[in-house]
Every structure is written in structure tokens, then in C-alpha cells.
N, CA, C and O atoms as a GROMACS GRO file, in nm:
protein
  388
    1MET      N    1  17.526   6.918  25.841
    1MET     CA    2  17.448   7.035  25.868
    1MET      C    3  17.489   7.159  25.784
    1MET      O    4  17.407   7.245  25.751
    2ALA      N    5  17.612   7.160  25.752
    2ALA     CA    6  17.662   7.275  25.672
    2ALA      C    7  17.598   7.283  25.536
    2ALA      O    8  17.607   7.387  25.470
    3ARG      N    9  17.534   7.178  25.491
    3ARG     CA   10  17.470   7.176  25.361
    3ARG      C   11  17.338   7.255  25.363
    3ARG      O   12  17.282   7.288  25.259
    4CYS      N   13  17.290   7.285  25.488
    4CYS     CA   14  17.163   7.360  25.504
    4CYS      C   15  17.196   7.482  25.597
    4CYS      O   16  17.200   7.467  25.719
    5PRO      N   17  17.220   7.595  25.540
    5PRO     CA   18  17.258   7.710  25.623
    5PRO      C   19  17.158   7.748  25.733
    5PRO      O   20  17.198   7.789  25.842
    6SER      N   21  17.030   7.735  25.705
    6SER     CA   22  16.932   7.774  25.811
    6SER      C   23  16.932   7.677  25.924
    6SER      O   24  16.926   7.719  26.039
    7CYS      N   25  16.940   7.547  25.896
    7CYS     CA   26  16.943   7.446  25.999
    7CYS      C   27  17.076   7.463  26.081
    7CYS      O   28  17.074   7.465  26.204
    8HIS      N   29  17.186   7.476  26.012
    8HIS     CA   30  17.320   7.497  26.079
    8HIS      C   31  17.318   7.615  26.174
    8HIS      O   32  17.366   7.609  26.287
    9HIS      N   33  17.261   7.724  26.124
    9HIS     CA   34  17.258   7.850  26.203
    9HIS      C   35  17.169   7.828  26.329
    9HIS      O   36  17.211   7.858  26.441
   10ASN      N   37  17.051   7.778  26.308
   10ASN     CA   38  16.956   7.761  26.421
   10ASN      C   39  17.003   7.662  26.525
   10ASN      O   40  16.990   7.686  26.645
   11PHE      N   41  17.059   7.549  26.477
   11PHE     CA   42  17.112   7.452  26.571
   11PHE      C   43  17.236   7.500  26.647
   11PHE      O   44  17.248   7.478  26.767
   12SER      N   45  17.327   7.567  26.574
   12SER     CA   46  17.445   7.621  26.636
   12SER      C   47  17.410   7.731  26.736
   12SER      O   48  17.476   7.743  26.839
   13GLN      N   49  17.312   7.808  26.709
   13GLN     CA   50  17.268   7.912  26.802
   13GLN      C   51  17.214   7.851  26.929
   13GLN      O   52  17.243   7.900  27.038
   14LEU      N   53  17.137   7.746  26.916
   14LEU     CA   54  17.085   7.674  27.035
   14LEU      C   55  17.199   7.619  27.121
   14LEU      O   56  17.204   7.642  27.242
   15VAL      N   57  17.292   7.545  27.056
   15VAL     CA   58  17.397   7.483  27.131
   15VAL      C   59  17.484   7.586  27.196
   15VAL      O   60  17.514   7.576  27.315
   16CYS      N   61  17.524   7.685  27.122
   16CYS     CA   62  17.613   7.793  27.179
   16CYS      C   63  17.545   7.867  27.292
   16CYS      O   64  17.607   7.897  27.394
   17SER      N   65  17.418   7.897  27.274
   17SER     CA   66  17.346   7.966  27.382
   17SER      C   67  17.334   7.885  27.509
   17SER      O   68  17.349   7.936  27.620
   18MET      N   69  17.306   7.758  27.490
   18MET     CA   70  17.291   7.666  27.608
   18MET      C   71  17.429   7.647  27.673
   18MET      O   72  17.435   7.626  27.794
   19SER      N   73  17.541   7.655  27.599
   19SER     CA   74  17.670   7.627  27.653
   19SER      C   75  17.744   7.752  27.704
   19SER      O   76  17.813   7.746  27.806
   20CYS      N   77  17.730   7.861  27.633
   20CYS     CA   78  17.824   7.971  27.658
   20CYS      C   79  17.758   8.104  27.698
   20CYS      O   80  17.828   8.196  27.740
   21SER      N   81  17.629   8.116  27.685
   21SER     CA   82  17.562   8.240  27.711
   21SER      C   83  17.572   8.279  27.860
   21SER      O   84  17.545   8.197  27.947
   22PRO      N   85  17.609   8.405  27.888
   22PRO     CA   86  17.616   8.449  28.029
   22PRO      C   87  17.476   8.464  28.085
   22PRO      O   88  17.463   8.480  28.207
   23SER      N   89  17.371   8.461  28.004
   23SER     CA   90  17.237   8.471  28.060
   23SER      C   91  17.153   8.350  28.030
   23SER      O   92  17.039   8.358  27.984
   24GLN      N   93  17.218   8.232  28.060
   24GLN     CA   94  17.154   8.107  28.028
   24GLN      C   95  17.014   8.092  28.098
   24GLN      O   96  16.922   8.031  28.043
   25SER      N   97  17.002   8.150  28.218
   25SER     CA   98  16.877   8.135  28.289
   25SER      C   99  16.761   8.207  28.218
   25SER      O  100  16.644   8.181  28.246
   26HIS      N  101  16.796   8.296  28.127
   26HIS     CA  102  16.693   8.371  28.055
   26HIS      C  103  16.681   8.323  27.908
   26HIS      O  104  16.609   8.384  27.829
   27PHE      N  105  16.749   8.217  27.876
   27PHE     CA  106  16.759   8.178  27.734
   27PHE      C  107  16.620   8.141  27.679
   27PHE      O  108  16.580   8.189  27.573
   28PHE      N  109  16.550   8.056  27.752
   28PHE     CA  110  16.414   8.019  27.701
   28PHE      C  111  16.307   8.084  27.786
   28PHE      O  112  16.316   8.091  27.908
   29ASN      N  113  16.211   8.130  27.719
   29ASN     CA  114  16.094   8.192  27.784
   29ASN      C  115  15.978   8.090  27.754
   29ASN      O  116  15.955   8.055  27.639
   30VAL      N  117  15.910   8.046  27.856
   30VAL     CA  118  15.802   7.951  27.842
   30VAL      C  119  15.699   7.990  27.733
   30VAL      O  120  15.638   7.903  27.670
   31THR      N  121  15.680   8.118  27.713
   31THR     CA  122  15.582   8.163  27.617
   31THR      C  123  15.627   8.139  27.474
   31THR      O  124  15.542   8.134  27.385
   32ASN      N  125  15.759   8.124  27.445
   32ASN     CA  126  15.802   8.107  27.309
   32ASN      C  127  15.884   7.979  27.286
   32ASN      O  128  15.937   7.961  27.176
   33SER      N  129  15.897   7.892  27.382
   33SER     CA  130  15.982   7.773  27.361
   33SER      C  131  15.918   7.679  27.261
   33SER      O  132  15.989   7.616  27.183
   34GLN      N  133  15.786   7.668  27.260
   34GLN     CA  134  15.725   7.579  27.162
   34GLN      C  135  15.748   7.634  27.021
   34GLN      O  136  15.780   7.558  26.930
   35TRP      N  137  15.732   7.761  27.003
   35TRP     CA  138  15.755   7.818  26.869
   35TRP      C  139  15.894   7.796  26.828
   35TRP      O  140  15.919   7.766  26.711
   36TYR      N  141  15.992   7.810  26.921
   36TYR     CA  142  16.130   7.793  26.886
   36TYR      C  143  16.158   7.648  26.847
   36TYR      O  144  16.229   7.622  26.750
   37ALA      N  145  16.102   7.553  26.923
   37ALA     CA  146  16.122   7.409  26.894
   37ALA      C  147  16.065   7.377  26.751
   37ALA      O  148  16.129   7.306  26.674
   38TYR      N  149  15.950   7.428  26.721
   38TYR     CA  150  15.891   7.404  26.591
   38TYR      C  151  15.973   7.468  26.478
   38TYR      O  152  15.995   7.406  26.374
   39ALA      N  153  16.018   7.591  26.499
   39ALA     CA  154  16.099   7.654  26.396
   39ALA      C  155  16.233   7.586  26.376
   39ALA      O  156  16.278   7.573  26.262
   40LEU      N  157  16.298   7.543  26.482
   40LEU     CA  158  16.421   7.468  26.470
   40LEU      C  159  16.397   7.337  26.397
   40LEU      O  160  16.474   7.303  26.307
   41TYR      N  161  16.295   7.264  26.433
   41TYR     CA  162  16.263   7.134  26.368
   41TYR      C  163  16.234   7.156  26.219
   41TYR      O  164  16.288   7.085  26.135
   42GLU      N  165  16.150   7.253  26.187
   42GLU     CA  166  16.115   7.280  26.045
   42GLU      C  167  16.236   7.311  25.957
   42GLU      O  168  16.238   7.276  25.839
   43SER      N  169  16.339   7.379  26.018
   43SER     CA  170  16.456   7.416  25.942
   43SER      C  171  16.547   7.300  25.917
   43SER      O  172  16.633   7.307  25.830
   44CYS      N  173  16.530   7.189  25.994
   44CYS     CA  174  16.622   7.074  25.982
   44CYS      C  175  16.560   6.946  25.942
   44CYS      O  176  16.632   6.851  25.910
   45LYS      N  177  16.424   6.935  25.940
   45LYS     CA  178  16.356   6.806  25.925
   45LYS      C  179  16.392   6.735  25.792
   45LYS      O  180  16.395   6.612  25.789
   46ASP      N  181  16.418   6.807  25.684
   46ASP     CA  182  16.443   6.743  25.553
   46ASP      C  183  16.592   6.742  25.519
   46ASP      O  184  16.627   6.710  25.405
   47LEU      N  185  16.680   6.774  25.611
   47LEU     CA  186  16.824   6.776  25.584
   47LEU      C  187  16.872   6.631  25.563
   47LEU      O  188  16.850   6.544  25.647
   48GLN      N  189  16.938   6.611  25.452
   48GLN     CA  190  16.997   6.482  25.425
   48GLN      C  191  17.106   6.440  25.523
   48GLN      O  192  17.187   6.522  25.567
   49GLY      N  193  17.108   6.310  25.556
   49GLY     CA  194  17.208   6.259  25.651
   49GLY      C  195  17.343   6.242  25.591
   49GLY      O  196  17.364   6.272  25.474
   50PHE      N  197  17.435   6.194  25.671
   50PHE     CA  198  17.572   6.170  25.622
   50PHE      C  199  17.582   6.051  25.536
   50PHE      O  200  17.675   6.041  25.456
   51ILE      N  201  17.488   5.956  25.550
   51ILE     CA  202  17.492   5.832  25.476
   51ILE      C  203  17.379   5.851  25.367
   51ILE      O  204  17.268   5.893  25.401
   52PRO      N  205  17.407   5.821  25.242
   52PRO     CA  206  17.302   5.836  25.138
   52PRO      C  207  17.174   5.763  25.175
   52PRO      O  208  17.178   5.649  25.222
   53GLY      N  209  17.061   5.826  25.155
   53GLY     CA  210  16.934   5.766  25.181
   53GLY      C  211  16.889   5.785  25.325
   53GLY      O  212  16.787   5.728  25.365
   54THR      N  213  16.960   5.862  25.403
   54THR     CA  214  16.920   5.888  25.540
   54THR      C  215  16.895   6.039  25.562
   54THR      O  216  16.938   6.124  25.483
   55LEU      N  217  16.825   6.067  25.669
   55LEU     CA  218  16.805   6.208  25.701
   55LEU      C  219  16.884   6.236  25.829
   55LEU      O  220  16.912   6.145  25.907
   56PHE      N  221  16.920   6.364  25.848
   56PHE     CA  222  16.990   6.409  25.964
   56PHE      C  223  16.922   6.365  26.095
   56PHE      O  224  16.988   6.326  26.192
   57LEU      N  225  16.790   6.371  26.095
   57LEU     CA  226  16.716   6.342  26.219
   57LEU      C  227  16.707   6.190  26.245
   57LEU      O  228  16.660   6.151  26.352
   58ASP      N  229  16.749   6.104  26.151
   58ASP     CA  230  16.766   5.963  26.180
   58ASP      C  231  16.866   5.945  26.288
   58ASP      O  232  16.852   5.855  26.370
   59PHE      N  233  16.969   6.030  26.293
   59PHE     CA  234  17.076   6.027  26.392
   59PHE      C  235  17.041   6.122  26.505
   59PHE      O  236  17.058   6.087  26.621
   60ALA      N  237  16.995   6.238  26.474
   60ALA     CA  238  16.981   6.347  26.573
   60ALA      C  239  16.855   6.343  26.656
   60ALA      O  240  16.836   6.429  26.742
   61CYS      N  241  16.768   6.246  26.635
   61CYS     CA  242  16.645   6.246  26.711
   61CYS      C  243  16.640   6.114  26.794
   61CYS      O  244  16.531   6.073  26.835
   62GLY      N  245  16.749   6.049  26.818
   62GLY     CA  246  16.757   5.934  26.904
   62GLY      C  247  16.677   5.815  26.850
   62GLY      O  248  16.671   5.788  26.731
   63SER      N  249  16.616   5.745  26.949
   63SER     CA  250  16.545   5.626  26.906
   63SER      C  251  16.417   5.648  26.821
   63SER      O  252  16.365   5.554  26.760
   64TRP      N  253  16.370   5.774  26.818
   64TRP     CA  254  16.254   5.806  26.734
   64TRP      C  255  16.293   5.807  26.588
   64TRP      O  256  16.207   5.779  26.504
   65GLY      N  257  16.416   5.837  26.552
   65GLY     CA  258  16.453   5.848  26.414
   65GLY      C  259  16.375   5.958  26.344
   65GLY      O  260  16.297   6.029  26.407
   66SER      N  261  16.393   5.972  26.216
   66SER     CA  262  16.325   6.082  26.142
   66SER      C  263  16.176   6.057  26.126
   66SER      O  264  16.097   6.152  26.124
   67LYS      N  265  16.136   5.931  26.113
   67LYS     CA  266  15.995   5.896  26.090
   67LYS      C  267  15.904   5.927  26.207
   67LYS      O  268  15.790   5.966  26.187
   68GLN      N  269  15.955   5.909  26.332
   68GLN     CA  270  15.870   5.937  26.446
   68GLN      C  271  15.916   6.061  26.521
   68GLN      O  272  15.866   6.091  26.630
   69CYS      N  273  16.008   6.131  26.463
   69CYS     CA  274  16.059   6.257  26.529
   69CYS      C  275  15.951   6.367  26.520
   69CYS      O  276  15.871   6.372  26.426
   70SER      N  277  15.953   6.452  26.621
   70SER     CA  278  15.866   6.565  26.630
   70SER      C  279  15.948   6.676  26.697
   70SER      O  280  16.053   6.649  26.754
   71PRO      N  281  15.900   6.800  26.689
   71PRO     CA  282  15.974   6.907  26.759
   71PRO      C  283  15.995   6.875  26.906
   71PRO      O  284  16.103   6.898  26.960
   72GLU      N  285  15.894   6.821  26.970
   72GLU     CA  286  15.907   6.788  27.114
   72GLU      C  287  16.006   6.677  27.137
   72GLU      O  288  16.083   6.684  27.233
   73HIS      N  289  16.009   6.571  27.051
   73HIS     CA  290  16.099   6.465  27.068
   73HIS      C  291  16.240   6.514  27.044
   73HIS      O  292  16.332   6.475  27.115
   74TRP      N  293  16.259   6.597  26.946
   74TRP     CA  294  16.393   6.644  26.910
   74TRP      C  295  16.455   6.724  27.019
   74TRP      O  296  16.569   6.698  27.058
   75VAL      N  297  16.381   6.824  27.072
   75VAL     CA  298  16.440   6.904  27.180
   75VAL      C  299  16.462   6.822  27.309
   75VAL      O  300  16.553   6.851  27.387
   76GLU      N  301  16.377   6.720  27.330
   76GLU     CA  302  16.404   6.633  27.442
   76GLU      C  303  16.535   6.558  27.422
   76GLU      O  304  16.616   6.549  27.514
   77TYR      N  305  16.557   6.503  27.302
   77TYR     CA  306  16.683   6.430  27.278
   77TYR      C  307  16.807   6.521  27.274
   77TYR      O  308  16.915   6.479  27.314
   78ILE      N  309  16.791   6.642  27.229
   78ILE     CA  310  16.904   6.741  27.230
   78ILE      C  311  16.960   6.751  27.365
   78ILE      O  312  17.082   6.757  27.379
   79GLY      N  313  16.878   6.754  27.469
   79GLY     CA  314  16.926   6.774  27.606
   79GLY      C  315  16.952   6.643  27.680
   79GLY      O  316  16.964   6.646  27.802
   80THR      N  317  16.960   6.532  27.614
   80THR     CA  318  16.979   6.401  27.681
   80THR      C  319  17.131   6.371  27.694
   80THR      O  320  17.205   6.383  27.597
   81THR      N  321  17.174   6.334  27.810
   81THR     CA  322  17.317   6.303  27.839
   81THR      C  323  17.352   6.162  27.792
   81THR      O  324  17.261   6.083  27.768
   82PRO      N  325  17.478   6.129  27.779
   82PRO     CA  326  17.518   5.993  27.738
   82PRO      C  327  17.466   5.887  27.842
   82PRO      O  328  17.441   5.773  27.804
   83TYR      N  329  17.452   5.922  27.962
   83TYR     CA  330  17.397   5.827  28.061
   83TYR      C  331  17.258   5.783  28.022
   83TYR      O  332  17.217   5.670  28.054
   84ASP      N  333  17.183   5.870  27.955
   84ASP     CA  334  17.046   5.838  27.913
   84ASP      C  335  17.032   5.808  27.762
   84ASP      O  336  16.922   5.805  27.707
   85GLY      N  337  17.147   5.785  27.698
   85GLY     CA  338  17.147   5.750  27.554
   85GLY      C  339  17.166   5.867  27.463
   85GLY      O  340  17.150   5.849  27.342
   86GLY      N  341  17.198   5.985  27.510
   86GLY     CA  342  17.217   6.101  27.418
   86GLY      C  343  17.360   6.145  27.409
   86GLY      O  344  17.453   6.068  27.437
   87TYR      N  345  17.378   6.268  27.370
   87TYR     CA  346  17.515   6.319  27.346
   87TYR      C  347  17.538   6.456  27.417
   87TYR      O  348  17.649   6.509  27.407
   88SER      N  349  17.444   6.510  27.485
   88SER     CA  350  17.456   6.635  27.552
   88SER      C  351  17.554   6.626  27.668
   88SER      O  352  17.551   6.530  27.745
   89PRO      N  353  17.644   6.728  27.682
   89PRO     CA  354  17.738   6.721  27.795
   89PRO      C  355  17.664   6.747  27.928
   89PRO      O  356  17.714   6.709  28.034
   90SER      N  357  17.549   6.809  27.926
   90SER     CA  358  17.475   6.830  28.048
   90SER      C  359  17.327   6.810  28.020
   90SER      O  360  17.281   6.833  27.908
   91ASN      N  361  17.253   6.767  28.120
   91ASN     CA  362  17.111   6.744  28.103
   91ASN      C  363  17.038   6.876  28.087
   91ASN      O  364  17.048   6.963  28.174
   92VAL      N  365  16.967   6.893  27.979
   92VAL     CA  366  16.891   7.015  27.951
   92VAL      C  367  16.747   6.975  27.931
   92VAL      O  368  16.715   6.889  27.849
   93ILE      N  369  16.661   7.037  28.005
   93ILE     CA  370  16.520   7.007  27.994
   93ILE      C  371  16.449   7.124  27.928
   93ILE      O  372  16.449   7.236  27.980
   94ILE      N  373  16.388   7.097  27.813
   94ILE     CA  374  16.318   7.203  27.736
   94ILE      C  375  16.172   7.163  27.728
   94ILE      O  376  16.138   7.063  27.664
   95TYR      N  377  16.084   7.242  27.794
   95TYR     CA  378  15.943   7.214  27.792
   95TYR      C  379  15.875   7.286  27.676
   95TYR      O  380  15.891   7.407  27.662
   96CYS      N  381  15.802   7.217  27.595
   96CYS     CA  382  15.726   7.279  27.488
   96CYS      C  383  15.582   7.293  27.537
   96CYS      O  384  15.506   7.196  27.543
   97MET      N  385  15.545   7.416  27.571
   97MET     CA  386  15.410   7.438  27.621
   97MET      C  387  15.333   7.520  27.522
   97MET      O  388  15.216   7.550  27.545
   0.00000   0.00000   0.00000
């Protein structure tokens, strides 16, 4: 992620805000969550993966991989716990409306 400053910044901001913000209950507003999901996805969708010939979203979008990934799929996977096949320490539900 560090190879793409905008992707790194946007993703880090999301994770830090979900984890550490004192105003977590106000973090997402239904009126702008879809815009945020699309902006985050657009900033990271072409980021090269750790293995040559792969994309970051091959790993970061779960079973969808980069080919079937979408902003909605990605934010769904970001909030998925290990119990459900993800890596999030807590279940986070982000609705894209």
C-alpha cells in the first residue's frame, strides 16, 4: 500500500477512524457512505499486489478477488471478522446507499 500514497492514506484513515475515533458513532453518514466507498475503491483498485502479476484487491477483497471486486464488496469484506473469513478485529457493517 505504501507504493500508492492516496490508497495508503484513504485506507489508513478508514481503519484508524473505525478503531480509534472517539466519535465512531458519527463516522459514517448514510448520505455519503456510498461516495466514500467509491472514492476509497477508486484510489486502490489498480494498486499492484505483493506478488508480481497480482493486484492488492486480489487479497483485500476476499473471495471476489480483484476481477469481481466492487466498492460494495470491498467495504463488506473490510468489516468481515476471521470467523466469517475476513481479517477485521470486529464486525463492521457499512451500507452503501
